C-alpha positions as CSV (number, residue, x, y, z in Angstrom):
1,M,5.3,6.7,4.9
2,N,1.7,7.6,3.4
3,F,0.3,9.4,6.4
4,Q,-1.3,12.9,5.7
5,Y,-3.7,15.2,7.1
6,P,-6.8,13.4,5.6
7,D,-5.7,9.9,7.7
8,L,-5.6,12.4,11.0
9,L,-9.3,13.3,10.0
10,A,-10.5,10.0,8.9
11,I,-9.0,8.8,12.5
12,L,-10.5,11.5,14.5
13,G,-14.0,11.4,12.8
14,Y,-14.0,7.6,13.4
15,L,-13.4,8.5,17.2
16,T,-15.6,10.9,17.2
17,I,-18.5,9.2,15.5
18,V,-17.9,6.3,17.9
19,T,-18.0,8.0,21.1
20,A,-21.4,9.7,19.8
21,I,-23.1,6.4,19.3
22,G,-21.3,5.8,22.5
23,L,-23.1,8.4,24.5
24,Y,-26.3,8.4,22.5
25,A,-27.0,4.7,23.2
26,G,-26.3,4.9,27.1
27,R,-29.8,5.2,28.8
28,S,-28.9,3.2,32.2
29,R,-31.9,3.7,34.5
30,D,-29.8,2.1,37.5
31,S,-27.2,-0.4,38.3
32,K,-28.4,-3.5,37.1
33,D,-29.3,-1.7,33.6
34,F,-25.7,-0.1,33.7
35,F,-24.6,-3.9,33.9
36,L,-27.0,-5.7,31.7
37,G,-28.7,-3.3,29.4
38,G,-32.1,-4.4,30.7
39,K,-31.6,-7.9,28.8
40,S,-33.4,-5.6,26.3
41,L,-30.8,-6.1,23.1
42,H,-31.6,-8.5,20.4
43,W,-29.1,-11.4,20.4
44,T,-27.3,-10.7,16.9
45,A,-26.2,-7.6,18.6
46,I,-24.7,-9.5,21.7
47,M,-23.2,-12.1,19.3
48,L,-21.4,-9.3,17.2
49,S,-20.2,-7.6,21.1
50,I,-18.6,-11.4,21.5
51,I,-16.9,-11.3,18.6
52,A,-15.9,-7.7,18.8
53,T,-15.0,-8.5,22.3
54,E,-12.4,-11.4,21.7
55,T,-11.3,-9.6,18.5
56,S,-8.8,-7.2,20.1
57,S,-5.8,-5.5,18.1
58,L,-3.8,-8.9,18.6
59,T,-6.1,-10.7,16.4
60,F,-6.2,-7.5,13.8
61,L,-2.0,-6.9,14.0
62,N,-0.7,-10.4,15.0
63,V,-2.9,-13.1,13.1
64,P,-1.5,-12.0,10.0
65,G,1.7,-12.5,11.4
66,I,1.4,-16.3,12.1
67,S,0.3,-17.5,8.6
68,Y,3.1,-15.1,7.4
69,Y,6.0,-17.0,9.3
70,E,4.4,-20.1,9.4
71,D,1.1,-21.6,8.1
72,Y,-2.9,-22.2,8.7
73,A,-2.6,-24.2,11.7
74,F,-4.2,-21.5,13.7
75,L,-7.3,-22.6,12.2
76,Q,-7.3,-25.9,14.5
77,L,-8.0,-23.3,17.4
78,A,-10.7,-22.0,15.3
79,F,-12.4,-25.3,15.3
80,G,-11.9,-26.3,18.9
81,F,-13.7,-22.8,19.6
82,I,-16.7,-23.7,18.0
83,L,-17.3,-27.2,19.8
84,G,-16.0,-25.3,23.3
85,R,-18.8,-22.8,22.6
86,V,-21.4,-25.8,22.2
87,V,-20.1,-27.4,25.5
88,V,-20.9,-24.3,27.1
89,S,-23.9,-23.9,25.9
90,I,-25.1,-27.6,26.8
91,L,-23.3,-28.0,29.9
92,I,-23.0,-24.5,31.7
93,L,-25.7,-22.0,30.4
94,P,-28.7,-23.7,31.7
95,M,-26.9,-23.1,35.2
96,Y,-26.7,-19.4,35.2
97,Y,-30.3,-19.2,33.8
98,K,-31.6,-21.1,36.9
99,S,-30.8,-18.6,39.3
100,G,-30.7,-15.1,37.5
101,Y,-27.5,-14.7,38.0
102,T,-25.6,-11.1,37.3
103,S,-22.4,-12.6,37.6
104,I,-21.4,-16.1,37.0
105,Y,-19.4,-16.0,40.2
106,E,-22.3,-15.8,42.6
107,W,-23.1,-19.4,41.2
108,I,-19.5,-20.1,43.4
109,G,-20.9,-18.0,46.2
110,E,-23.7,-20.1,46.3
111,K,-21.8,-23.5,46.2
112,F,-18.8,-23.1,48.2
113,G,-19.4,-19.8,50.2
114,K,-18.9,-16.0,49.8
115,S,-14.9,-16.6,50.7
116,S,-14.4,-18.4,47.3
117,Q,-16.7,-16.2,45.1
118,K,-14.6,-13.1,45.9
119,Y,-11.5,-15.1,45.2
120,T,-12.5,-16.2,42.0
121,S,-13.8,-13.1,41.1
122,A,-10.4,-11.4,42.2
123,I,-8.7,-14.1,39.8
124,F,-10.8,-12.6,36.9
125,L,-9.7,-9.6,37.5
126,I,-6.1,-10.4,38.0
127,T,-6.2,-11.9,34.7
128,R,-8.0,-9.7,32.6
129,V,-5.6,-7.0,33.7
130,L,-2.6,-8.6,32.6
131,S,-3.8,-10.2,29.4
132,D,-6.0,-7.1,28.3
133,G,-2.8,-5.0,29.2
134,V,-0.9,-7.1,26.1
135,R,-3.5,-6.9,23.8
136,L,-3.7,-2.6,24.2
137,Y,-0.3,-2.4,24.3
138,A,-0.5,-4.3,21.0
139,T,-2.9,-1.5,19.8
140,S,-0.2,1.3,20.5
141,I,2.4,-0.1,17.8
142,P,0.9,1.2,14.5
143,V,-0.4,4.2,15.8
144,A,2.4,5.1,17.9
145,L,4.4,4.9,14.2
146,I,2.1,7.2,12.8
147,L,2.3,9.6,15.8
148,S,6.1,9.5,15.8
149,S,6.1,10.8,12.2
150,I,3.8,13.7,12.6
151,L,5.8,14.8,15.4
152,D,9.1,14.8,13.5
153,N,10.5,11.9,16.3
154,K,10.7,14.8,18.5
155,F,9.7,12.3,21.4
156,S,10.9,8.8,21.8
157,D,9.2,6.0,21.1
158,F,7.7,5.0,24.8
159,Q,6.8,8.4,25.2
160,I,4.6,8.4,22.1
161,S,3.3,4.9,23.2
162,I,2.2,6.2,26.4
163,L,0.4,8.7,24.7
164,T,-1.1,6.7,22.4
165,L,-2.2,4.1,24.8
166,F,-3.5,7.6,27.1
167,L,-5.6,8.6,24.2
168,I,-7.4,5.0,23.7
169,T,-8.0,4.6,27.1
170,F,-9.6,8.2,27.6
171,I,-11.6,8.0,24.8
172,T,-13.3,4.5,25.3
173,L,-14.0,5.8,29.3
174,L,-15.9,8.1,27.6
175,Y,-19.0,6.3,26.5
176,T,-18.5,3.1,28.9
177,V,-18.6,5.1,32.1
178,Y,-21.8,7.1,30.7
179,G,-23.6,4.8,29.0
180,G,-22.8,1.3,30.4
181,F,-23.8,-1.9,28.9
182,R,-26.2,-0.7,26.3
183,S,-23.3,1.5,25.2
184,V,-20.4,-0.9,25.0
185,V,-22.8,-3.5,22.8
186,F,-23.9,-0.9,20.3
187,T,-20.3,0.9,19.8
188,D,-19.1,-2.8,19.5
189,V,-21.5,-3.6,16.5
190,I,-19.8,-0.4,14.7
191,Q,-16.2,-1.4,15.8
192,F,-16.9,-5.2,14.2
193,I,-18.2,-3.4,11.1
194,V,-15.4,-1.4,10.5
195,Y,-12.2,-3.7,11.4
196,I,-14.2,-6.7,9.0
197,G,-14.4,-3.9,6.5
198,G,-10.5,-3.0,7.1
199,G,-9.4,-6.6,6.6
200,V,-11.4,-7.1,3.6
201,F,-10.0,-3.8,2.3
202,S,-6.4,-4.9,3.3
203,L,-6.8,-8.4,1.6
204,V,-8.2,-6.8,-1.7
205,Y,-5.6,-4.0,-1.5
206,I,-2.5,-6.2,-0.9
207,Y,-3.5,-8.8,-3.6
208,S,-4.2,-5.9,-5.9
209,N,-1.0,-4.3,-5.3
210,L,1.2,-7.7,-6.2
211,N,3.2,-8.9,-9.1
212,P,0.6,-8.6,-11.8
213,N,1.9,-11.5,-13.9
214,L,0.7,-14.1,-10.7
215,N,-2.8,-15.2,-10.8
216,I,-4.9,-16.7,-7.9
217,S,-3.7,-20.1,-9.2
218,Q,-0.3,-19.5,-9.4
219,I,-0.6,-17.7,-5.5
220,Y,-1.9,-20.6,-4.7
221,H,0.8,-23.0,-6.0
222,K,3.3,-21.2,-4.5
223,L,1.8,-20.8,-1.1
224,S,1.0,-24.9,-1.1
225,E,4.8,-25.4,-2.0
226,S,6.3,-23.4,0.9
227,G,3.7,-25.1,3.6
228,K,2.3,-22.0,3.9
229,L,-1.4,-23.6,3.6
230,T,-1.1,-26.6,6.0
231,I,-4.2,-26.5,8.6
232,F,-3.5,-30.0,10.0
233,R,0.2,-30.7,10.6
234,G,-0.4,-34.2,11.6
235,F,2.6,-35.7,13.7
236,Q,5.1,-33.0,13.1
237,G,7.1,-31.7,16.0
238,E,6.9,-32.9,19.7
239,F,3.4,-34.2,21.2
240,F,4.2,-32.2,25.0
241,T,5.8,-28.8,23.1
242,S,4.0,-28.2,19.8
243,T,0.6,-26.2,20.3
244,Y,0.0,-27.7,16.8
245,Y,0.8,-31.3,17.1
246,F,-2.2,-33.4,15.3
247,V,-5.5,-32.5,17.2
248,N,-3.6,-30.4,20.0
249,A,-4.9,-26.8,19.0
250,I,-8.6,-28.3,18.8
251,F,-8.5,-29.8,21.7
252,A,-6.7,-26.5,23.1
253,G,-9.3,-24.2,21.7
254,I,-12.3,-26.2,23.0
255,L,-10.8,-25.9,26.3
256,I,-10.2,-21.9,25.9
257,S,-13.3,-21.4,24.8
258,I,-15.0,-23.3,27.9
259,G,-12.9,-21.2,29.9
260,S,-13.5,-18.1,28.3
261,H,-17.1,-18.0,27.5
262,G,-18.2,-20.8,30.3
263,V,-16.1,-19.7,33.4
264,D,-14.8,-16.1,32.5
265,Q,-16.8,-13.1,33.6
266,M,-16.5,-10.8,30.9
267,F,-18.1,-13.0,27.9
268,A,-20.4,-14.8,30.4
269,Q,-21.9,-11.1,30.9
270,R,-23.0,-10.9,27.1
271,L,-25.0,-14.4,27.5
272,L,-26.4,-13.5,30.7
273,A,-28.0,-10.4,28.9
274,C,-29.8,-11.8,26.6
275,N,-33.6,-12.5,27.3
276,T,-34.2,-16.0,26.9
277,E,-31.1,-18.9,27.3
278,R,-32.2,-20.0,23.6
279,E,-31.0,-16.3,22.6
280,S,-28.3,-16.7,24.4
281,R,-27.3,-20.1,22.8
282,L,-27.7,-18.6,19.4
283,A,-25.4,-15.3,20.2
284,L,-22.8,-17.9,21.7
285,I,-22.3,-20.7,18.8
286,G,-23.0,-18.1,16.1
287,S,-19.7,-16.4,17.3
288,G,-17.8,-19.1,17.2
289,I,-18.5,-19.9,13.6
290,L,-18.1,-16.2,12.4
291,V,-15.0,-16.1,14.6
292,F,-13.4,-19.0,12.2
293,F,-14.6,-17.2,9.0
294,Q,-12.7,-14.5,11.0
295,F,-9.6,-16.1,11.5
296,L,-9.4,-17.1,8.0
297,L,-9.5,-13.5,6.7
298,F,-6.6,-12.5,8.4
299,L,-4.5,-15.4,7.8
300,M,-5.4,-14.9,4.2
301,I,-3.5,-11.5,4.6
302,G,-0.9,-13.1,6.2
303,S,-0.3,-15.6,3.1
304,L,-0.4,-12.3,0.8
305,L,1.8,-10.8,2.8
306,F,4.1,-13.5,2.4
307,I,3.8,-13.6,-1.4
308,H,4.4,-9.7,-1.0
309,Y,7.8,-9.5,1.1
310,G,9.0,-13.1,0.3
311,N,11.6,-14.1,3.3
312,S,11.7,-11.0,5.4
313,T,12.8,-10.9,8.7
314,E,10.5,-8.1,10.1
315,N,9.6,-9.1,13.2
316,Q,6.1,-11.4,13.5
317,T,4.2,-8.5,15.7
318,K,4.9,-5.7,13.1
319,V,4.6,-7.3,9.9
320,F,1.1,-6.3,9.2
321,S,1.3,-3.0,10.8
322,M,4.8,-1.7,9.0
323,Y,2.6,-2.9,5.9
324,I,0.0,-0.5,6.6
325,I,2.3,2.1,7.3
326,Q,4.3,2.0,4.3
327,N,2.0,0.8,1.6
328,I,-1.6,2.0,2.3
329,P,-2.3,5.4,0.6
330,S,-4.3,8.2,2.3
331,P,-6.9,8.5,3.6
332,I,-7.6,4.5,3.7
333,L,-4.3,4.7,6.1
334,G,-6.5,6.4,8.6
335,L,-9.5,4.5,8.5
336,L,-7.3,1.2,8.7
337,V,-5.8,2.8,11.7
338,A,-8.8,3.5,13.3
339,A,-10.0,-0.2,12.4
340,V,-7.1,-1.4,14.5
341,L,-8.4,1.2,17.2
342,A,-11.7,-0.6,17.0
343,S,-10.6,-3.8,17.8
344,A,-8.9,-2.2,21.1
345,M,-11.7,-0.3,22.1
346,S,-14.4,-2.5,22.1
347,T,-12.3,-5.2,24.1
348,L,-11.1,-2.5,26.6
349,S,-14.8,-1.1,26.9
350,S,-15.8,-4.6,27.5
351,S,-13.4,-5.2,29.9
352,I,-14.5,-2.4,32.5
353,N,-17.7,-2.9,32.2
354,S,-17.5,-6.7,33.4
355,M,-14.5,-5.8,35.8
356,S,-16.7,-3.0,37.4
357,L,-19.2,-5.5,37.6
358,S,-17.5,-8.7,39.0
359,F,-15.8,-6.3,41.6
360,L,-19.0,-4.8,42.9
361,I,-21.1,-7.7,43.2
362,D,-18.4,-10.1,44.0
363,F,-15.4,-9.0,45.5
364,R,-17.4,-6.1,47.3
365,G,-20.1,-8.8,47.7
366,Q,-22.9,-6.3,47.6
367,D,-26.1,-7.2,45.6
368,S,-27.0,-5.9,42.4
369,N,-29.7,-3.7,43.2
370,S,-28.0,-2.2,46.1
371,N,-25.1,-0.3,43.8
372,T,-25.8,3.4,42.7
373,L,-25.6,4.1,39.4
374,A,-23.2,6.6,40.3
375,Q,-20.8,4.1,42.2
376,S,-21.0,1.8,39.0
377,K,-19.8,4.2,37.0
378,Y,-17.1,5.5,38.9
379,T,-15.9,2.0,39.6
380,S,-15.7,1.4,35.5
381,F,-13.6,4.7,35.5
382,L,-11.0,3.1,38.6
383,W,-10.7,0.1,36.3
384,G,-9.7,2.1,33.3
385,I,-6.9,3.6,34.9
386,V,-6.3,0.3,36.1
387,L,-6.3,-1.1,32.5
388,F,-4.2,1.7,31.1
389,L,-1.5,0.9,33.7
390,S,-1.3,-2.2,32.7
391,S,-0.9,-2.0,29.1
392,L,2.9,-0.5,30.1
393,L,4.2,-3.6,31.7
394,P,4.8,-5.4,27.9
395,Y,7.1,-2.7,27.4
396,Y,9.3,-4.2,29.9
397,L,9.0,-7.8,28.4
398,S,11.8,-9.4,26.8
399,E,12.1,-10.1,22.9
400,R,11.1,-14.0,23.3
401,Y,7.6,-12.6,24.6
402,Q,7.1,-9.5,22.4
403,G,7.7,-11.6,19.2
404,G,4.5,-13.8,20.0
405,L,2.0,-11.9,21.5
406,V,-1.1,-13.8,20.6
407,D,0.3,-16.8,22.3
408,L,1.4,-14.8,25.4
409,G,-2.5,-13.4,25.5
410,L,-3.7,-16.8,25.3
411,R,-1.0,-18.3,27.7
412,I,-2.2,-15.6,30.7
413,T,-5.7,-16.7,30.3
414,S,-4.9,-20.5,30.5
415,F,-2.9,-20.3,33.4
416,T,-6.3,-19.8,35.5
417,F,-8.6,-21.3,33.3
418,G,-7.7,-24.9,34.4
419,P,-8.7,-24.4,38.2
420,M,-11.6,-22.3,37.2
421,I,-12.9,-24.7,34.8
422,G,-12.3,-27.0,37.4
423,I,-14.1,-25.5,40.3
424,F,-17.4,-25.4,38.2
425,L,-16.5,-29.2,37.4
426,L,-16.6,-29.5,41.2
427,G,-20.1,-27.9,41.6
428,K,-21.9,-30.3,39.4
429,W,-21.9,-32.6,42.0
430,K,-25.4,-33.4,43.2
431,R,-24.5,-34.5,46.9
432,E,-23.4,-31.2,48.7
433,L,-19.1,-31.2,49.1
434,I,-18.0,-30.0,52.5
435,V,-15.0,-28.5,51.5
436,S,-13.0,-25.6,53.3
437,P,-12.9,-22.4,51.4
438,V,-9.6,-21.7,52.6
439,Y,-8.4,-25.3,51.1
440,L,-10.6,-24.7,47.8
441,N,-9.2,-21.1,47.4
442,S,-5.4,-22.4,48.3
443,S,-5.9,-25.1,45.7
444,I,-6.6,-22.7,43.0
445,A,-3.7,-20.3,43.8
446,I,-1.2,-23.9,44.0
447,S,-2.5,-24.9,40.5
448,I,-1.8,-21.4,39.0
449,F,1.2,-21.2,40.8
450,F,2.5,-24.6,39.6
451,T,0.9,-24.1,35.9
452,M,2.9,-21.1,35.5
453,C,6.3,-22.7,36.6
454,I,5.6,-25.7,34.3
455,S,5.3,-22.8,31.0
456,Y,8.4,-20.7,31.9
457,F,10.5,-23.5,33.2
458,F,9.5,-26.0,30.3
459,T,8.5,-25.7,26.8
460,V,4.9,-26.9,26.9
461,A,2.2,-26.7,24.1
462,L,-0.7,-24.2,24.7
463,F,-3.1,-27.0,24.8
464,F,-1.5,-29.1,28.0
465,L,-2.0,-25.8,30.3
466,I,-5.5,-26.1,31.0
467,P,-5.6,-29.7,31.8
468,I,-2.1,-29.2,33.8
469,G,-4.0,-26.7,36.0
470,M,-7.4,-29.0,36.3
471,T,-4.8,-32.0,36.9
472,I,-3.3,-30.4,39.7
473,F,-6.6,-28.4,41.3
474,F,-8.4,-32.1,41.5
475,V,-5.3,-34.1,42.9
476,L,-5.2,-31.5,45.6
477,I,-8.9,-31.6,46.1
478,F,-9.3,-35.5,45.8
479,L,-6.2,-35.5,48.8
480,F,-8.1,-34.8,51.6
481,H,-11.8,-34.7,50.4
482,G,-11.5,-38.2,48.0
483,N,-14.2,-39.9,50.5
484,Q,-16.6,-37.6,49.6
485,F,-16.9,-38.3,46.1
486,D,-19.2,-40.7,43.8
487,S,-19.1,-41.2,40.3
488,N,-23.1,-41.5,40.2
489,D,-23.5,-38.0,41.7
490,F,-21.7,-36.2,38.7
491,Y,-24.6,-34.6,36.7
């Protein structure tokens, strides 16, 4: 391992700078300002914040592992992400700006009652706790390896990992609790620059340290002959089980993007923080385009790792982490570890802020103006502790799930996206629907439960999880309320 004290200084310096910027940027006057930044931030900053939020350490560390072991079919998801954002900007975004919501679940409360508003907010909170726990866990892998070396293996891997997760959570909480949304966005921009810079450096460094007899053309041919550059796999695999069969991944990307950026509070909060609907649309679609090139960058890193290692049996989750630890020189190693931390802290800070907003306004049923600034900060602190505890859960997962954390993180959110998209589509009927909140909430719960069961007992492609959840939800609704629907009432 090449880790030396200059690397430690680089990491500490980065953490100090980010914390200082976060504390300096935080000037919240009240609770609404704490959660939306006074709607005064430029749309480009919001756009970069969206990208940094969805680019967790899973992307930075594990997407290279996908192209290392497989190919570029993951880019099909990125195509879908762009198309899904366009759909959100046309169908869903205008609904939020009509009534000036602070939380998107207020729209559900207006359509179907406060009970359903609290219920869908609770689903969002649970989903974020589980999925972000996986993302935070992935961050601890390379950092724990470094700390283990510094501490001369005096502690177990589990103890070191807990220490790592605690430090990440504690530092993120400092500026998130103090400055709120404005601090989150400003630090997101810095963290975006840091981890993209880390990715570009990694790509250049790996290439420069390959066999000098290999030029770009030879590398291309070697990857092409190995099938590593395939984007569209055509009809390879089984339609119902292969995520990348033909256009499965594109449609999966569309639905995931609608679910995440349309009906998930963490991303929708950024869209609501823009000053106008037009700026919100620019931030949303622009983020999708940049995410595509970001995925391409990390997949290219995986391709060069394949050239470097050959057919090694390194764990998919750890192949890039191990390369960073074993090959990057000091003090650049410290800066790359800082890039890993940046990708994790941006997601964590965004989750803390959005979960606090959702809990206070939706689940607690309070008006945004009735929350005190102190109450907002206290709630943020508590959710930070909850997310820290959730990051310990992946240590108890089987190797089956630890080997593909990107897929696991996407599946956790996909379990809920089906019925959540369904309830928003349900609210698009012009005629007011008389649906019992108990029945509506039960339909959501049943569809989530059966989607999870299908995913567990059967090998189902990621694309089908969201449609399965939507189908079950609408079947349950139409079963007892079908007489209320008319195709002419949908708009």
